[in-house]
C-alpha positions in Angstrom: -257.5 -25.1 -65.7 -260.4 -26.7 -64.7 -261.2 -29.9 -65.6 -264.1 -30.4 -68.4 -267.1 -31.5 -66.6 -268.5 -35.5 -67.7 -271.2 -37.0 -68.7 -273.3 -33.4 -67.8 -271.7 -34.2 -64.4 -271.6 -31.3 -61.8 -268.4 -30.4 -60.6 -267.4 -31.3 -56.6 -268.9 -28.9 -53.8 -266.6 -27.7 -51.9 -267.2 -25.6 -48.3 -264.6 -23.3 -47.1 -264.7 -22.5 -43.4 -263.0 -19.4 -42.9 -261.8 -17.8 -40.4 -260.9 -14.1 -39.4 -259.4 -12.4 -35.7 -262.8 -10.5 -36.2 -265.8 -12.9 -38.5 -266.2 -16.5 -39.3 -267.6 -17.1 -42.7 -268.3 -20.5 -44.5 -268.5 -19.8 -47.9 -269.6 -23.1 -50.5 -268.2 -23.1 -53.5 -268.2 -25.1 -57.1 -266.5 -24.6 -60.8 -269.8 -23.9 -63.5 -269.3 -23.0 -67.3 -265.3 -22.8 -66.0 -265.7 -19.9 -63.4 -266.3 -19.9 -60.2 -269.3 -20.0 -58.0 -269.3 -18.8 -53.9 -272.4 -18.7 -52.3 -272.0 -17.4 -48.7 -273.9 -19.6 -45.9 -272.7 -18.2 -42.5 -270.7 -15.3 -41.2 -270.7 -14.7 -37.5 -268.4 -12.5 -35.1 -265.4 -14.7 -34.2 -266.5 -15.3 -30.5 -264.1 -14.6 -27.8 -263.6 -14.6 -24.2 -261.6 -14.3 -20.4 -260.4 -17.1 -18.5 -262.5 -16.9 -15.3 -259.0 -17.8 -13.3 -257.0 -15.9 -14.9 -258.5 -13.7 -17.3 -256.8 -14.6 -20.2 -258.1 -13.0 -23.5 -259.0 -16.4 -25.1 -260.7 -17.4 -28.1 -264.4 -19.3 -27.7 -263.3 -22.4 -29.6 -266.2 -24.5 -28.4 -268.9 -22.2 -29.5 -267.1 -21.4 -32.9 -267.4 -24.8 -33.7 -271.2 -25.1 -32.7 -271.7 -22.4 -35.2 -270.1 -24.7 -38.0 -271.2 -27.3 -37.1 -274.8 -25.5 -37.4 -274.2 -24.3 -40.4 -272.9 -27.4 -42.3 -276.0 -28.9 -40.8 -277.8 -26.6 -42.4 -276.2 -27.1 -45.7 -276.6 -30.6 -46.0 -279.5 -31.2 -46.4 -279.7 -29.1 -49.1 -276.5 -30.1 -51.2 -274.3 -33.1 -52.1 -271.0 -31.8 -50.5 -267.4 -33.4 -51.4 -265.6 -32.2 -48.5 -264.7 -28.9 -46.2 -261.5 -27.7 -45.3 -260.8 -24.4 -42.2 -258.1 -22.2 -41.6 -257.7 -19.5 -39.3 -255.2 -16.7 -38.2 -251.7 -18.4 -37.2 -249.8 -18.1 -34.3 -252.3 -19.4 -31.8 -252.9 -23.6 -30.3 -254.7 -25.2 -27.6 -253.4 -28.4 -25.6 -254.8 -31.5 -25.7 -254.3 -34.0 -22.9 -253.5 -38.2 -23.2 -257.5 -38.3 -22.9 -257.9 -36.0 -26.3 -259.6 -33.2 -24.0 -258.4 -29.4 -23.7 -256.0 -28.7 -21.3 -256.3 -25.1 -20.4 -257.8 -22.7 -22.7 -257.2 -21.0 -26.2 -255.6 -17.5 -25.6 -255.1 -15.6 -27.7 -252.2 -14.1 -29.1 -253.6 -10.7 -28.4 -253.1 -11.1 -24.9 -250.2 -9.2 -22.9 -248.9 -12.7 -21.5 -245.8 -12.7 -23.9 -244.8 -9.6 -22.8 -241.0 -9.9 -22.4 -241.2 -13.0 -23.4 -239.2 -12.7 -26.0 -236.6 -10.9 -25.0 -236.2 -13.4 -22.6 -236.0 -16.3 -24.6 -233.4 -14.8 -27.5 -231.0 -14.6 -24.0 -231.2 -18.7 -24.5 -231.1 -18.7 -28.2 -229.8 -15.6 -30.4 -231.5 -13.4 -33.0 -229.1 -14.8 -35.8 -230.0 -18.5 -34.7 -233.8 -18.8 -35.1 -234.0 -16.9 -38.4 -231.5 -19.1 -39.5 -233.9 -22.3 -38.2 -237.0 -20.5 -39.6 -236.7 -18.0 -40.9 -239.3 -15.9 -39.2 -239.9 -12.7 -38.6 -240.0 -11.9 -35.1 -243.0 -10.7 -33.4 -243.8 -11.1 -29.6 -247.1 -13.1 -29.9 -245.5 -15.8 -31.8 -245.9 -19.4 -30.5 -242.2 -19.8 -29.8 -242.8 -16.7 -27.0 -247.1 -18.3 -26.4 -245.1 -21.9 -25.6 -242.3 -19.7 -23.7 -244.5 -18.1 -21.3 -246.9 -21.4 -20.8 -244.3 -23.7 -19.6 -243.4 -20.7 -17.0 -247.0 -19.5 -16.4 -249.3 -22.5 -16.3 -246.5 -25.3 -15.5 -249.8 -27.8 -15.1 -250.8 -27.4 -18.7 -247.3 -28.2 -20.5 -247.7 -31.1 -17.5 -251.2 -32.5 -18.6 -250.2 -31.8 -22.8 -249.7 -34.5 -25.0 -250.5 -33.3 -28.4 -250.7 -29.6 -29.9 -252.6 -28.2 -32.5 -253.1 -25.2 -33.9 -257.2 -23.7 -34.5 -258.0 -25.3 -37.6 -256.1 -28.2 -36.8 -258.0 -28.7 -33.4 -261.1 -28.6 -35.6 -260.1 -30.6 -38.1 -259.8 -32.9 -35.2 -263.2 -31.9 -34.1 -264.6 -32.5 -37.3 -262.6 -35.4 -38.5 -261.3 -37.5 -35.4 -257.6 -36.6 -36.6 -254.7 -35.7 -35.2 -253.0 -32.8 -37.5 -250.4 -30.2 -38.0 -250.2 -28.5 -41.4 -247.9 -27.4 -42.9 -248.5 -23.8 -43.7 -250.2 -23.0 -40.2 -247.3 -24.8 -39.0 -244.9 -22.2 -40.6 -246.0 -19.7 -38.4 -245.3 -20.8 -35.3 -241.5 -20.1 -35.3 -240.7 -23.4 -33.6 -241.3 -25.3 -37.1 -237.8 -25.0 -39.2 -237.6 -23.9 -43.0 -238.2 -26.5 -44.4 -241.4 -28.1 -42.6 -239.7 -30.1 -39.6 -240.4 -29.0 -36.1 -236.9 -27.6 -35.0 -235.6 -29.5 -31.5 -233.4 -27.1 -30.3 -235.9 -24.4 -30.5 -238.3 -26.9 -28.4 -235.1 -27.4 -25.6 -234.3 -24.0 -25.5 -238.2 -22.6 -24.2 -238.1 -25.8 -21.6 -241.1 -28.0 -23.7 -240.0 -32.2 -22.0 -241.4 -33.7 -24.7 -242.8 -33.9 -28.1 -246.1 -32.2 -28.6 -246.5 -32.0 -32.1 -247.3 -34.3 -34.8 -245.0 -34.7 -38.5 -246.8 -31.6 -40.7 -249.3 -32.9 -43.5 -248.7 -30.5 -46.4 -252.0 -28.2 -48.2 -254.4 -30.9 -49.5 -254.0 -33.5 -47.4 -258.1 -35.3 -46.7 -257.2 -35.9 -43.0 -260.3 -38.4 -43.1 -264.4 -38.5 -43.6 -266.1 -36.1 -41.8 -268.2 -37.2 -38.0 -271.3 -35.2 -36.9 -273.0 -32.6 -39.1 -270.2 -32.9 -41.4 -270.7 -36.5 -41.6 -270.4 -37.6 -45.6 -267.4 -35.1 -46.2 -263.7 -35.3 -46.7 -262.0 -33.4 -44.1 -259.6 -31.5 -46.6 -256.7 -29.5 -45.1 -256.3 -26.4 -47.2 -253.3 -24.0 -46.4 -255.0 -23.5 -42.8 -252.9 -20.6 -42.5 -255.1 -17.9 -43.9 -253.0 -15.8 -45.9 -251.4 -18.8 -46.8 -255.2 -19.4 -48.2 -255.4 -16.2 -49.5 -252.2 -16.0 -51.3 -253.4 -19.2 -53.0 -256.0 -17.8 -54.0 -254.7 -14.2 -55.5 -254.3 -14.3 -59.1 -250.6 -13.7 -59.8 -249.2 -14.0 -63.3 -245.5 -13.0 -62.4 -242.5 -13.5 -59.9 -242.5 -9.3 -60.3 -245.7 -8.6 -58.8 -246.1 -7.8 -55.0 -249.4 -9.3 -52.8 -251.1 -6.9 -49.7 -253.7 -9.6 -48.2 -255.5 -6.7 -46.6 -257.9 -6.8 -43.8 -257.4 -6.9 -39.6 -253.3 -7.2 -41.0 -252.2 -6.0 -44.1 -249.9 -8.9 -44.9 -247.1 -7.5 -47.7 -245.0 -9.3 -49.6 -243.9 -11.5 -52.8 -243.8 -15.2 -54.3 -241.3 -17.7 -53.7 -239.9 -21.1 -55.0 -237.1 -20.7 -52.3 -237.2 -18.9 -49.0 -235.1 -15.8 -48.1 -233.7 -16.1 -45.0 -230.5 -13.0 -45.4 -229.1 -11.2 -43.1 -230.9 -8.4 -44.7 -234.5 -10.6 -44.2 -233.3 -10.7 -41.0 -232.5 -6.6 -40.8 -235.5 -5.9 -42.5 -237.5 -8.9 -40.6 -239.3 -10.6 -43.6 -240.5 -14.0 -42.9 -240.7 -16.9 -45.1 -243.8 -18.6 -44.2 -245.2 -22.0 -46.0 -247.8 -22.0 -49.0 -249.9 -24.1 -50.7 -247.5 -26.2 -53.3 -244.6 -25.9 -50.6 -243.9 -21.8 -51.8 -242.9 -19.3 -49.9 -244.4 -16.6 -49.2 -242.0 -13.6 -48.1 -244.0 -10.8 -46.6 -243.8 -8.6 -43.8 -246.9 -8.3 -40.9 -248.2 -4.7 -41.2 -251.1 -3.8 -38.7 -253.6 -2.9 -41.4 -257.7 -2.8 -40.7 -257.0 -2.9 -36.7 -256.1 0.1 -35.1 -260.0 1.4 -37.0 -261.3 -1.7 -36.0 -260.6 -0.5 -32.4 -261.1 3.4 -33.4 -264.8 1.9 -34.5 -266.0 -0.4 -31.5 -264.9 2.4 -29.6 -267.3 5.2 -31.3 -270.0 3.2 -31.7 -268.9 2.7 -35.6 -270.8 0.4 -37.8 -270.8 2.0 -41.0 -267.3 1.8 -42.5 -268.0 3.3 -46.0 -269.1 6.3 -44.3 -265.6 6.6 -42.3 -263.5 5.8 -45.4 -265.8 9.0 -47.2 -264.9 11.5 -44.1 -261.5 10.3 -44.4 -261.3 11.0 -48.3 -262.6 15.5 -47.1 -259.8 15.3 -44.3 -256.6 16.8 -45.1 -254.5 14.7 -47.0 -250.8 13.8 -45.0 -251.4 15.8 -41.9 -250.6 13.5 -39.7 -248.3 10.0 -39.9 -248.1 7.3 -37.8 -245.8 4.1 -37.7 -248.3 1.4 -38.0 -246.7 -1.3 -37.0 -245.8 0.4 -33.5 -246.1 -2.2 -30.4 -248.2 0.7 -28.8 -251.2 -0.1 -31.5 -251.3 -3.9 -30.7 -254.1 -3.5 -28.2 -254.0 -0.5 -26.2 -256.7 0.6 -23.5 -257.9 3.1 -26.4 -256.7 2.6 -29.4 -258.2 6.8 -30.1 -256.3 8.3 -27.5 -252.6 6.0 -28.7 -253.2 7.6 -32.0 -253.5 10.8 -30.9 -250.5 10.6 -28.0 -248.3 8.8 -30.7 -248.7 12.4 -33.0 -247.8 14.3 -30.4 -245.0 13.3 -29.2 -243.9 13.1 -32.7 -244.6 16.8 -33.0 -247.3 16.4 -35.4 -250.9 17.7 -35.2 -253.0 15.1 -33.1 -255.8 13.6 -35.4 -259.1 15.4 -33.5 -262.2 13.7 -35.5 -263.0 10.6 -37.0 -262.2 11.5 -40.1 -258.5 12.5 -39.4 -257.8 9.5 -37.5 -259.2 7.3 -40.5 -257.4 9.4 -43.0 -254.3 9.2 -40.5 -254.0 5.6 -40.8 -254.8 5.1 -44.5 -251.8 7.6 -45.4 -249.8 6.1 -42.6 -250.7 2.2 -43.4 -249.5 3.6 -47.1 -246.5 4.8 -46.1 -245.5 1.2 -44.4 -246.2 -0.6 -48.0 -244.1 1.5 -49.9 -241.2 0.8 -47.2 -241.9 -2.8 -47.9 -242.1 -2.8 -51.4 -238.3 -1.1 -51.6 -237.7 -3.3 -49.6 -238.6 -6.7 -51.3 -237.1 -4.7 -54.2 -233.5 -5.0 -51.9 -234.0 -9.3 -51.4 -235.8 -9.6 -54.4 -232.9 -8.0 -56.2 -235.8 -6.8 -59.4 -238.0 -4.3 -59.4 -241.4 -5.1 -59.1 -243.9 -4.4 -61.8 -247.7 -4.1 -59.5 -248.9 -4.7 -56.6 -252.0 -7.0 -56.3 -254.9 -6.1 -52.5 -257.1 -9.2 -52.4 -259.3 -9.3 -49.6 -261.9 -7.6 -47.9 -259.4 -4.6 -47.5 -259.5 -4.4 -51.4 -262.6 -2.8 -50.9 -261.1 0.4 -49.9 -260.9 2.3 -52.9 -258.6 5.6 -50.8 -256.6 2.5 -49.4 -256.1 1.3 -52.8 -254.8 5.0 -54.8 -253.1 5.4 -51.9 -250.9 2.5 -52.1 -250.5 3.3 -55.9 -249.5 6.8 -54.9 -246.9 5.7 -52.6 -245.4 2.6 -53.9 -245.0 4.2 -57.8 -246.7 1.0 -58.7 -249.9 0.5 -60.5 -252.5 -1.4 -58.2 -255.2 -4.4 -59.0 -257.3 -5.0 -57.1 -259.4 -8.3 -56.0 -260.8 -10.9 -55.7 -262.5 -10.1 -51.9 -262.5 -13.6 -51.5 -259.1 -14.7 -52.0 -258.9 -16.6 -48.7 -262.2 -18.5 -49.4 -260.7 -19.5 -52.9 -257.6 -20.3 -51.9 -259.3 -22.8 -49.4 -261.3 -24.2 -52.0 -258.5 -24.4 -54.8 -256.6 -26.4 -52.8 -259.4 -29.0 -51.9 -260.7 -29.3 -55.3 -256.8 -29.5 -56.2 -257.0 -32.6 -54.1 -259.9 -33.7 -55.2 -259.0 -34.2 -59.3 -260.9 -31.0 -59.9 -258.7 -28.4 -61.0 -254.7 -29.1 -61.9 -252.5 -27.3 -60.2 -252.0 -24.0 -58.1 -251.0 -22.3 -61.0 -254.5 -23.3 -63.1 -256.3 -22.3 -60.5 -255.2 -19.1 -60.4 -256.0 -19.3 -64.0 -259.6 -19.4 -63.1 -259.7 -17.0 -60.7 -258.7 -14.7 -63.5 -261.5 -15.5 -65.3 -264.2 -16.1 -62.4 -264.0 -12.4 -60.9 -263.3 -8.3 -61.9 -260.9 -6.3 -60.3 -259.8 -2.5 -60.1 -257.1 -0.8 -61.6 -255.3 1.6 -60.1 -252.1 3.7 -61.7 -250.4 6.2 -59.7 -251.9 9.9 -59.9 -250.1 11.9 -57.2 -246.4 11.6 -55.4 -246.2 11.4 -51.9 -244.3 15.3 -50.7 -240.4 14.8 -50.0 -241.5 16.2 -46.0 -244.0 14.0 -45.0 -241.3 10.4 -46.6 -238.8 12.4 -44.1 -241.0 12.3 -41.3 -241.9 8.8 -41.8 -238.4 8.1 -42.6 -237.4 9.5 -39.3 -240.7 7.2 -36.9 -238.9 4.3 -38.2 -235.3 5.6 -38.1 -236.3 6.3 -34.0 -237.9 3.2 -33.8 -234.4 1.0 -34.9 -232.5 3.0 -32.5 -234.3 2.2 -29.4 -233.8 -1.5 -30.7 -237.5 -2.7 -32.0 -236.5 -4.8 -35.9 -236.8 -3.0 -39.0 -240.4 -1.9 -39.6 
């Protein structure tokens, strides 16, 4: 458990810099009377930009860092802070030259530069060999294919590059001056081997002429002392992949519990002491990403709230709760989509892409925004059901419940649909799982919490969680329709959804 305070001394206070693809937050965390105390000290839209030369869709990492510095500067004057650490989305990176200056631009995984690149790489090294080496699912925007695209499209960048940093690694470097690659985020690249070393065969296959990566450090490593606005703080690498932090912050109690980290993406899986990189796992396209204490996150990426985030953007909708209410009033199971179809990754119009998919599969196209939202929620629930069934095959046991964490756990409609579709109880909460996992890694490093098991017990004691029981079965016609959509994808040669 959390260590008792001695002599009335306050517990350390740490800052989780928790960056999502849509929103970044800074969360101040401390432990008092056996319970977490959290305070949001800054929030901002994650800034993006377009490269003026090639029109790449990019992250504005300079602006992200300025906002982090501003919020840290405001905070350090009012609190006695011990440490800070960054987590973010995976797969994206920054290259540095020998003078430690950025080379090129930090391109976003949703940019179209990797179109067709995965197929080209698979002609040089087989799908089976890549999976045997890495255990990572095949997604067109994995870092392996981003780097292959960069080698072909931007040879000048690769010639100048001397260092490769994932987004949190780069921000840790800006805060501390220390170059590092943190293990959990390194595993998202599909260039890192199953047991934590960069794979030279894969780097050679995509044409990397020199090693650019540091030996991955474990989550919880103290990187160094902070500079600038972070002066006086220890900079600690948490599980720097936001899903790694989110699962560390999920109060799992048994191996039979599944989790869904629900946000822009829905990441659904189980935690395992050892990887599951079998032929079945490859066929079903499961990933084995690294976690805190070198555990494995056996999971699948599901296109979560992203389609509705885009619909809200297109229709200038700012009240998401009102959208959920409209979805509750819409007819259930009227039309469904395969949320993981590549068409929904970054279309010109998400609204029209959803409608077109429904028409092309002989279903009524959703017209109202409530019908569109209900279509997405129903489809997500069906995707959860499929992944739940696949997990039971892979781990060879029945699952007992699904824990939903992250911002999406506030969606009561989707939580109930998940319980109904998966035919399992659902426990929703905590909302701030990624920040809590980030903070827990820092606290373990500082000696304020003993272990991941103790951190999860502390989370259970600190936060109220909501329970949902299965109520209404999914109609057989709907299951048949959804299975038909997945079968059609497999016939096209796409990985099993």
